[in-house]
C-alpha positions as CSV (number, residue, x, y, z in Angstrom):
1,X,-25.9,-4.1,-12.8
2,X,-24.3,-3.3,-9.4
3,X,-21.0,-2.6,-11.2
4,X,-22.6,-0.2,-13.6
5,X,-24.5,1.5,-10.8
6,X,-21.2,1.9,-8.9
7,X,-19.5,3.3,-11.9
8,X,-22.2,5.8,-12.5
9,X,-22.1,6.7,-8.8
10,X,-18.4,7.4,-9.1
11,X,-19.1,9.7,-12.0
12,X,-21.8,11.5,-10.1
13,X,-19.4,11.9,-7.1
14,X,-16.8,13.4,-9.5
15,X,-19.2,15.8,-11.1
16,X,-21.7,17.0,-8.4
17,X,-19.2,19.0,-6.4
18,X,-19.0,21.2,-9.5
19,X,-22.5,22.4,-8.8
20,X,-21.3,24.5,-5.9
21,X,-19.2,26.6,-8.3
22,X,-20.1,29.3,-10.9
23,X,-19.1,28.2,-14.3
24,X,-18.0,29.6,-17.7
25,X,-18.6,28.1,-21.1
26,X,-16.3,28.8,-24.0
27,X,-16.5,27.4,-27.5
28,X,-15.4,28.2,-31.1
29,X,-12.5,27.3,-33.3
30,X,-9.9,28.3,-30.7
31,X,-10.3,29.0,-27.0
32,X,-7.7,31.1,-25.2
33,X,-7.4,32.0,-21.5
34,X,-4.8,34.8,-21.3
35,X,-2.1,34.9,-18.7
36,X,-3.9,37.7,-16.8
37,X,-7.3,36.1,-17.1
38,X,-9.0,34.4,-14.2
39,X,-12.0,32.1,-14.6
40,X,-13.9,31.9,-11.4
41,X,-15.4,28.5,-11.0
42,X,-15.5,25.7,-13.6
43,X,-14.6,26.0,-17.2
44,X,-16.5,24.1,-19.9
45,X,-14.6,24.4,-23.2
46,X,-15.2,22.8,-26.6
47,X,-13.0,23.8,-29.6
48,X,-10.4,22.7,-32.1
49,X,-7.6,24.2,-29.9
50,X,-7.7,25.2,-26.2
51,X,-4.8,27.1,-24.7
52,X,-4.9,28.1,-21.0
53,X,-2.2,30.5,-19.8
54,X,-4.3,32.0,-17.0
55,X,-6.0,30.6,-14.0
56,X,-9.2,28.5,-13.5
57,X,-10.4,28.4,-9.9
58,X,-12.6,25.3,-10.4
59,X,-12.5,22.3,-12.6
60,X,-12.0,22.1,-16.4
61,X,-14.2,20.0,-18.6
62,X,-12.8,20.1,-22.1
63,X,-13.0,18.5,-25.6
64,X,-10.7,19.5,-28.4
65,X,-8.1,18.4,-30.9
66,X,-5.3,20.1,-28.9
67,X,-5.3,21.2,-25.2
68,X,-2.4,23.0,-23.6
69,X,-2.4,24.1,-19.9
70,X,0.4,26.5,-19.1
71,X,-1.4,28.2,-16.3
72,X,-3.0,27.0,-13.1
73,X,-6.1,24.9,-12.6
74,X,-7.2,24.8,-8.9
75,X,-9.5,21.8,-9.4
76,X,-9.5,18.8,-11.6
77,X,-9.0,18.4,-15.3
78,X,-11.5,16.2,-17.3
79,X,-10.4,16.1,-20.9
80,X,-10.9,14.2,-24.1
81,X,-8.5,15.3,-26.8
82,X,-6.0,14.2,-29.5
83,X,-3.3,15.9,-27.5
84,X,-3.2,17.1,-23.9
85,X,-0.2,18.9,-22.6
86,X,0.1,20.1,-19.0
87,X,3.0,22.5,-18.4
88,X,1.4,24.4,-15.5
89,X,-0.1,23.3,-12.2
90,X,-3.2,21.3,-11.6
91,X,-4.4,21.5,-7.9
92,X,-6.6,18.4,-8.2
93,X,-6.5,15.3,-10.4
94,X,-6.2,14.7,-14.2
95,X,-8.7,12.3,-15.8
96,X,-8.2,12.1,-19.6
97,X,-8.9,10.1,-22.7
98,X,-6.4,11.2,-25.3
99,X,-4.1,10.0,-28.1
100,X,-1.1,11.8,-26.5
101,X,-0.8,12.9,-22.9
102,X,2.3,14.9,-21.8
103,X,2.7,16.1,-18.2
104,X,5.6,18.5,-17.7
105,X,4.3,20.5,-14.7
106,X,2.7,19.6,-11.4
107,X,-0.4,17.6,-10.6
108,X,-1.2,17.7,-6.9
109,X,-3.3,14.6,-6.8
110,X,-3.7,11.6,-9.1
111,X,-3.7,10.9,-12.9
112,X,-6.2,8.5,-14.5
113,X,-5.5,8.2,-18.2
114,X,-6.3,6.2,-21.3
115,X,-4.0,7.1,-24.2
116,X,-1.8,5.9,-27.0
117,X,1.3,7.5,-25.3
118,X,1.7,8.9,-21.8
119,X,4.7,10.9,-20.9
120,X,5.6,12.3,-17.5
121,X,8.6,14.6,-18.1
122,X,11.7,14.9,-15.9
123,X,10.5,18.2,-14.3
124,X,7.0,16.9,-13.6
125,X,5.7,16.1,-10.2
126,X,2.6,14.0,-9.4
127,X,1.5,14.0,-5.8
128,X,-0.6,10.9,-5.7
129,X,-0.8,7.8,-8.0
130,X,-0.7,7.3,-11.8
131,X,-3.1,4.9,-13.3
132,X,-2.6,4.5,-17.1
133,X,-3.6,2.4,-20.0
134,X,-1.4,3.0,-23.0
135,X,0.8,1.5,-25.6
136,X,3.8,3.3,-24.1
137,X,4.2,5.2,-20.7
138,X,7.4,7.0,-19.8
139,X,7.7,8.3,-16.3
140,X,10.8,10.5,-15.9
141,X,9.2,12.7,-13.2
142,X,8.5,12.0,-9.5
143,X,5.3,10.2,-8.4
144,X,4.2,10.3,-4.8
145,X,2.0,7.2,-4.9
146,X,1.7,4.1,-7.0
147,X,2.2,3.5,-10.7
148,X,-0.4,1.1,-12.1
149,X,0.0,0.4,-15.8
150,X,-1.7,-1.7,-18.4
151,X,-0.2,-1.7,-21.9
152,X,2.9,-2.6,-23.8
153,X,5.9,-0.6,-22.6
154,X,6.7,1.1,-19.3
155,X,9.8,3.1,-18.6
156,X,10.6,4.7,-15.1
157,X,13.5,6.9,-14.2
158,X,12.6,8.8,-11.0
159,X,11.2,8.3,-7.5
160,X,8.0,6.4,-6.9
161,X,6.5,6.7,-3.4
162,X,4.4,3.6,-3.7
163,X,4.4,0.4,-5.7
164,X,4.7,-0.3,-9.4
165,X,2.4,-2.9,-11.0
166,X,2.5,-3.8,-14.7
167,X,-0.4,-5.6,-16.4
168,X,0.0,-7.0,-19.9
169,X,-2.3,-9.2,-22.0
170,X,0.7,-10.7,-23.8
171,X,-0.4,-14.1,-25.2
172,X,3.2,-15.4,-25.5
173,X,4.5,-17.8,-22.9
174,X,8.0,-16.2,-23.0
175,X,9.4,-12.7,-23.3
176,X,10.1,-11.6,-26.9
177,X,12.4,-8.9,-28.3
178,X,9.5,-6.9,-29.9
179,X,7.0,-7.7,-27.2
180,X,5.8,-5.9,-24.1
181,X,8.5,-4.7,-21.7
182,X,9.4,-2.8,-18.6
183,X,12.5,-0.7,-18.2
184,X,13.8,0.6,-14.8
185,X,16.5,3.1,-15.3
186,X,19.4,4.1,-12.9
187,X,17.7,7.1,-11.3
188,X,14.7,5.0,-10.2
189,X,13.8,4.8,-6.5
190,X,10.7,2.7,-5.8
191,X,9.6,2.7,-2.2
192,X,7.2,-0.2,-2.5
193,X,7.0,-3.4,-4.5
194,X,7.6,-4.0,-8.2
195,X,5.4,-6.6,-10.0
196,X,5.2,-7.6,-13.6
197,X,4.3,-10.7,-15.7
198,X,7.1,-13.2,-16.3
199,X,6.3,-13.3,-20.1
200,X,7.5,-9.7,-20.7
201,X,11.0,-8.3,-21.2
202,X,12.4,-6.6,-18.0
203,X,15.5,-4.5,-18.0
204,X,16.2,-3.4,-14.4
205,X,19.3,-1.2,-13.7
206,X,21.6,-2.5,-11.0
207,X,21.8,1.0,-9.5
208,X,18.0,1.4,-9.3
209,X,16.6,1.2,-5.8
210,X,13.5,-1.0,-5.1
211,X,12.4,-0.8,-1.4
212,X,10.0,-3.7,-1.6
213,X,10.1,-7.1,-3.3
214,X,10.3,-7.8,-7.0
215,X,7.7,-10.2,-8.2
216,X,7.3,-12.0,-11.5
217,X,3.8,-13.1,-12.0
218,X,3.0,-16.3,-13.8
219,X,0.7,-16.0,-16.8
220,X,-2.3,-17.3,-14.9
221,X,-1.7,-14.6,-12.3
222,X,-1.7,-11.6,-14.5
223,X,-5.4,-10.8,-14.0
224,X,-5.1,-10.9,-10.2
225,X,-3.6,-8.9,-7.4
226,X,-3.3,-5.2,-6.9
227,X,-4.2,-4.2,-10.4
228,X,-7.6,-5.6,-10.2
229,X,-8.0,-4.4,-6.6
230,X,-7.3,-0.9,-7.9
231,X,-9.8,-1.3,-10.8
232,X,-6.9,-0.9,-13.2
233,X,-6.7,-2.7,-16.5
234,X,-10.2,-3.9,-15.7
235,X,-13.8,-3.4,-16.5
236,X,-14.2,-0.5,-14.1
237,X,-11.3,1.5,-15.5
238,X,-12.3,1.3,-19.1
239,X,-16.0,2.0,-18.3
240,X,-14.9,5.1,-16.5
241,X,-12.9,6.2,-19.5
242,X,-16.0,5.4,-21.7
243,X,-18.3,7.6,-19.7
244,X,-15.7,10.4,-19.5
245,X,-15.4,10.2,-23.3
246,X,-19.2,10.4,-23.6
247,X,-19.3,13.4,-21.3
248,X,-16.6,15.2,-23.4
249,X,-18.3,14.4,-26.7
250,X,-21.5,15.7,-25.2
251,X,-19.7,18.9,-24.0
252,X,-18.5,19.5,-27.6
253,X,-21.9,18.8,-29.0
254,X,-23.8,21.2,-26.7
255,X,-21.0,23.8,-27.0
256,X,-20.7,23.9,-30.8
257,X,-24.1,22.8,-31.8
258,X,-26.4,24.0,-29.0
259,X,-29.1,25.3,-31.3
260,X,-29.4,22.1,-33.2
261,X,-29.2,20.0,-30.0
262,X,-32.0,22.1,-28.5
263,X,-34.1,21.7,-31.7
264,X,-33.7,18.0,-32.0
265,X,-34.4,17.3,-28.3
266,X,-37.4,19.7,-28.4
267,X,-38.9,17.5,-31.2
268,X,-38.1,14.3,-29.2
269,X,-39.7,15.7,-26.0
270,X,-42.8,17.2,-27.7
271,X,-43.5,14.3,-30.1
272,X,-42.1,11.1,-28.5
273,X,-44.5,8.7,-30.3
274,X,-43.9,10.2,-33.7
275,X,-40.2,10.3,-33.1
276,X,-40.0,6.7,-32.1
277,X,-42.1,5.7,-35.2
278,X,-40.0,7.6,-37.6
279,X,-36.8,6.4,-35.9
280,X,-37.8,2.7,-36.2
281,X,-38.7,3.2,-39.9
282,X,-35.3,4.9,-40.4
283,X,-33.4,2.2,-38.5
284,X,-34.8,-0.6,-40.7
285,X,-35.3,1.1,-44.1
286,X,-32.1,3.1,-44.6
287,X,-29.8,0.0,-44.6
288,X,-32.0,-1.7,-47.1
289,X,-32.0,1.3,-49.4
290,X,-28.2,1.6,-49.1
291,X,-27.7,-2.1,-50.0
292,X,-30.0,-1.8,-52.9
293,X,-28.2,1.3,-54.2
294,X,-24.8,-0.5,-53.8
295,X,-25.9,-3.1,-56.4
296,X,-26.4,-0.4,-59.0
297,X,-23.2,1.1,-60.4
298,X,-24.4,4.7,-60.5
299,X,-25.9,4.4,-57.0
300,X,-22.6,3.3,-55.2
301,X,-21.5,6.9,-54.3
302,X,-25.0,7.6,-52.9
303,X,-25.0,4.3,-51.0
304,X,-21.7,5.3,-49.4
305,X,-22.9,8.7,-48.4
306,X,-26.2,7.2,-47.1
307,X,-24.3,4.6,-45.1
308,X,-21.9,7.2,-43.6
309,X,-24.8,9.5,-42.6
310,X,-26.6,6.5,-41.1
311,X,-23.6,5.5,-39.0
312,X,-23.1,9.0,-37.8
313,X,-26.7,9.3,-36.7
314,X,-26.3,6.0,-34.8
315,X,-23.2,7.2,-33.1
316,X,-24.9,10.3,-31.7
317,X,-28.4,8.9,-31.2
318,X,-28.0,7.5,-27.7
319,X,-26.1,10.6,-26.6
320,X,-29.0,12.8,-27.9
321,X,-31.5,10.6,-26.1
322,X,-29.5,11.1,-22.9
323,X,-29.5,14.9,-23.4
324,X,-33.3,14.8,-24.0
325,X,-33.8,12.8,-20.8
326,X,-31.6,15.2,-18.9
327,X,-33.5,18.2,-20.3
328,X,-36.8,16.7,-19.2
329,X,-35.6,16.1,-15.7
330,X,-33.8,19.5,-15.4
331,X,-37.0,21.2,-16.5
332,X,-38.9,19.6,-13.7
333,X,-36.2,21.0,-11.3
334,X,-36.5,24.4,-12.9
335,X,-32.9,24.1,-14.2
336,X,-32.6,24.9,-18.0
337,X,-28.9,24.5,-18.3
338,X,-28.1,22.3,-21.3
339,X,-24.8,21.4,-19.8
340,X,-26.2,20.0,-16.6
341,X,-28.9,18.3,-18.6
342,X,-26.2,16.5,-20.7
343,X,-24.3,15.4,-17.6
344,X,-27.4,14.2,-15.7
345,X,-28.8,12.5,-18.8
346,X,-25.7,10.6,-19.5
347,X,-25.3,9.3,-16.0
348,X,-29.0,8.4,-15.5
349,X,-29.2,6.8,-19.0
350,X,-26.2,4.7,-18.3
351,X,-27.8,3.3,-15.1
352,X,-31.1,2.6,-16.9
353,X,-29.5,0.9,-19.9
354,X,-27.6,-1.3,-17.5
355,X,-30.7,-3.1,-16.3
356,X,-30.6,-6.7,-17.7
357,X,-32.9,-7.2,-20.8
358,X,-35.2,-4.3,-19.9
359,X,-32.3,-1.8,-20.2
360,X,-31.4,-3.3,-23.6
361,X,-35.0,-2.9,-24.8
362,X,-35.1,0.7,-23.5
363,X,-31.8,1.3,-25.3
364,X,-33.3,0.3,-28.6
365,X,-36.3,2.5,-28.1
366,X,-34.0,5.4,-27.1
367,X,-32.1,4.8,-30.3
368,X,-35.3,5.0,-32.4
369,X,-36.5,8.0,-30.4
370,X,-33.3,9.9,-31.2
371,X,-33.2,8.8,-34.9
372,X,-36.8,10.0,-35.3
373,X,-36.1,13.3,-33.6
374,X,-33.1,13.9,-35.9
375,X,-35.1,13.0,-39.1
376,X,-38.1,15.1,-38.1
377,X,-35.9,18.1,-37.2
378,X,-34.0,17.9,-40.5
379,X,-37.2,17.7,-42.4
380,X,-38.6,20.7,-40.6
381,X,-35.4,22.7,-41.3
382,X,-35.6,22.0,-45.0
383,X,-39.1,23.4,-45.3
């Protein structure tokens, strides 16, 4: 419980400073900030494609398939995307959950990323540390602080102002040709220590400079040391990525489907009892109907569609409950912003659902509440 409260507190600490700024919301199929355009304050963007050639004086909160930043962001970048490319300058930090992350410009502070592939190009500069979880991370640019990595393959070929620590969950006792590995190329200059598990492949160039000591950690040591102290490759890191992903999904939801989100949460808030009742009924009855239809040849396609619709509703149900909670609280504070309701609701709900047993029961009720709200709203729309 304390861990979850601490995580939520960190999220609040990251997001609350944004309240001091004005903000702009952009959504649609494509969002474009022109080279001569300036967004004063924070930018909230949800779209299929986001291209920023101009300047944002605050933070960016974005969710898209493709995000490219060629301009300048004075604050932080919070992003969930299939692809995030930073060719410009970020005055703060980058926190992302992506499939592909490519940094070719300048990040003044730190990078915290969960991705399939992370690439820091040769012309890139990162002022502070890089913390990444990925299948592959390539660092050809300079890093002012530490590099903390959890994944399969790490390659470094530039200066590192701090230490380099590699974490791998490799189950093999010995290095293997196709297994996890670290490669330190000739242009590397590491000011601090280099540590990695002894059961991964390590190729370290003779001309690479390592100012500190090189440590091979035994298999039983791989979950200890600086990586865990930094919260990297651990529970904390992945929970932060999870909450960030929820915030980004919520951003897309309220940006692209604000009318439906308002409609569903209105039903939930005005008719909580009926929503919970209908939600519980939907939760138990729909799977039974889908299974029954699956046993009839002509009913298989309908069973499939019903199952997919049911799973989609379950995926969005708790998020919708969080938005409803946030809207209720924001209304009490005379704040009607759907965006701040979403942010507040996700953080508060995360803390509540973390309470042992009681939080789990509340989570189930919240699930029913949302399912019922969705069902009642859809029924009302069809009439």
